[in-house]
C-alpha positions, 0 to 999 in steps of 0.5 A: 540528441538536442530533441531528446534532451529537450523532451526529457527536460520538459517531462521532468520539469513538468513532473517536478512542478506538478506532482509535489503540489498534487501530493501536498493537496492530498491528491496523490502522485498518480493524479499529479502525473496525469495532470502534468501530462495533460498540461504538456499535451492537450493544454500547452501542446509541447508534447505528444508526437513522441507519446506512443514510443514513450508509452511503450518504453514506460510500460516497463515500469508495470513490469518492475512493479509486479516483480517487486511486488512478487518479492514481497510474496512467498510462494505459500502466500501465492498459493493461499491466493488461488481462490481469489485468483480463480474466483474473484478475478475469473468472475470479474473478467467474465462478468464484465466482458459478457455485460459489456458485450451484451450492452453493446449488442443491444445498441446495435454494435456487431457481436465480434466488435462488442466482444473485443470491446468487452474484453477491453473494458474488463481490464483495470489499470495495474499501474494506477491501482497498485501505486495508489494502494502502495502510497496509502499503505492499503496493500496489506488490507483484505480489500487491497489483497483482493484487488491485487488478485483480480489485477493478476488474473486480468494480466494472465487473461490478456494472453487468451484475449490476444489469441481470440482476437484474430478469430474475430477479424472482420472482412470489411476492415481488411487492409485498413490502416491500423493507426490509432490515436496515441497507440502504435501498432504493436507488431511494428517492433516484431516486423522491424526485428524480423531479420532476427534469427531468434525471433524468426525461428520462434515464429516458425515453430508449430503449435506443439513446439511453441507450447513446449518452448513456453513451458521450458521458459517458464520452468527455466525461470523458476529453476534458475531463480531457485538454484542459480540466483544465489551463486550468480549474485555472489559472483557479481557482489565479489567484484565489490562494485556497487553499480554491478548490483544494479546491472544484474538486477536490471539484466534479470528483469529485462531478460525475463521480460524478453523471453516472456514476450518471445513466446507471447506471454505477459512480461509482467506475469513472468517477472511476478513469478520470478519475484515470488521465487526470489521472495526467500532469497537473501538478496531480496532487499538488494533487488528492491533497493536497485529497482525501486528508483526505476520503477517510480521513474518509469511509472511516473513517465507512463502516467504522464504519457496517458495524460498527454494522449487524452483526445480532448478534441474528440471529447469536445466533439462528442462530450455527452457520448464520451462522458456517458460511456466513461461513467457508464463503464465505471458504474457497471464495473463497480456494481459487478465488483460489489456483487463479487465482494458480497459473494466472497464476504468482504467487510464493508470498508474492504468492499468499498476499496475493492469496488472503487479501485478497480472501476476503471479501464487499464493500460492493457486495454491500449494493447488489446485495442491496438492489436484488434486494429491490426487484426482487422477486428475493430473499426477505427472510430470504435478504437479511438473511442475505446482508447478515450474512454480508458484514458478518462476512467484512468484519469478519474481513478485517483478521485475514486480513491479520494472518495474511498478515504472520505467514505472510510472516515465517515463510516468510522464515526457512524453508529455501529450496525449492532446496538450497544450492549446493556452494561450491567456492572461497574468497576473501579477501572474502565478500559476503553478499547481492547485491542493489543494494547488494551488486552494486556492492560486488562489482563494485568489489572484483572489478574491482580484482583481489581475489577474492570469494565471493558468497552469496545466498538468491535463486535468481533473482538468482544465476542472473541474475548468472551470465548476466553472468559473475559467479559466486555461490552460492545459500544462506542467508548466515545459516547458519553452515555456509555461511559456514564453507564460503565460507572464513570461517576464512580471509577477511580481510573479510566484507561484510554486504549482506543486506536483512533487518536481523535477519539482518544483525545475526545474521551480524555477531554470528556472524562476530565470535564465530567470528573476532574479527580479521576486518574486518566491513563491514555495511549498515545500514537506519537509525540503530537498525540502526546501533546494533545492528550496532555492539553486534554487533561491525561495524567499518564501518557504511554507512547505505544512503542516508546518502552519497547523501543528503549528496551531494544536500545538497551539490548544494543548497548549490551551488545556494543560493550556495555555491561548489563548494569551500565546499559540498564542505568543508561536506559533508565536515565533516558526514560526519565529524562525523555518523559520529563522533556515531553512535558516541557515540549507540551508546554510550548506546543501549539495545536494545529501548528507543524512543529518544524514551524514552531521556533519555541518548540525547536529551541526547547527541543535542541536544549532538551537534546543537550540536556539528555546527552549530558545526563546520560554521560553523567549517568554512565560516569557514575556507573563505571566505578560500580562496574568494577565491583562484583557484577552479581552485587551490582545487578542486585543493587539495580534490581532491588534498590530498596533492599539491604540484602542481595537476592540470594540472601533474600531467597535463603531467608 
């Protein structure tokens, strides 16, 4: 017991010390966990012997992660991914396996061993990739969804790989130890549980019986998830014990994982299917809340065990060989992924994400190597080298994501592939950016009879607008020459509606310096962006979600007992006071200094919050007597404040 508590304290302490630091440095949590493992194992030597057992336990985090991802996907969405699953995923596994195997055979490796190593190399790290995509909010991008499709295909491909490996056994390796550095024999658990009647019965089934049992279990998971989950969850929740919700969530995932492993299938794949089945359940959010802490803890533990298990002694003995194989594998996989992304016509930024995120080895590679050793299909030295290459490639993966971020930022400011349009007209109003925000502004202005000139650097958006009869010009609105060609010298108003905050601030600053008298209306992403635009010279600053948020709050007030008039007046008061407060806060805001470190800003914000509360109470106190009057007249006074006649009498006239 004391040993367990000591090891748990070491792992938790290393994570607490290293991971937050890595996140604050912009390196991501995955690299932090890997660094914590390297610190505990190869550097300090305070962990290592327990790594293999911990790794098998921590790999359950991947199972939980795929279950939670399945909860986010409806069956319809999964069906729409079928072409990527079969096309992109299948092509990646086959091409990588074949390329690595042919290359190894060229260097004198026997075909059977080359094929085993090729299958191992074709797998990528589900844990690292999905965790990083989620952290960076890239899962919903085209590149992120394509990467997920390939990872799901790889999980399914593990099953036939395990079936093929016994056929590749080498007679000369029979009887040798299956021990591989950092990975124990996956058959040990089965051998230790050989007395279990259930496992013995399943193992003794003939081929057709095992197949029928497999189909029955998969069908049972789908049907139970669809028909039995709701009554079971209702029964458990009727006990009104919060911990029971966690019990049933863990029981569901553990039970499905066991059943899938019982028939030789991937537990991660089975729980993913169960998650998809439950995606439309009213208990989906409760499941997510119950399981997310376990998923994060187990994945962090898994990443640390990978760091602990890196064999730096072998790396020191053969540095050029190990690094050459690692970088060569990652380069080869990246090239294959680039080719696949070109065939499936991914855009440039998505292509980089897709190619860089999957260019490493994966945790299922540990299983393939260990199983191949136990089946005498892989020599010990080749297995140890394969595990080291996989571990190093996983260690380098966070740096690939950092490289993707750098490439994305660089290409975002590069000159577009298409030459800017020749701007042949000028208008009283220039609109820079025609996304969701700019389209509404442009339509309102043009339908009011005022000509506009629209600039946007997204050719697809411009071409789509032209199909609907709305003329726009392609080009980067931040380029001074394009603004001048659009009529900046003569325009009365310029609307800054671009998505990128820095670009919007640059345009405002240039327009103000060029035309001190022009009226600038700018879209702001958040409060800090408001301050930046204010200092750059914008006249009217519109927070992109502020108006809709105030309207939503008004609806809440109306449903909490406020009259329509009271809710409207309170919302108007909030709108007025908050906008004034933003100007006051902009005066004390310091560029580059976090607001929570600005004492003057904090003091002024607290005072403005008190002023806001007083103003709302006064407004509500004033409208309470009016609420007792005729509601129709009160609403008339609110909607038509400048008219002496109510709306009905106005209509009659």
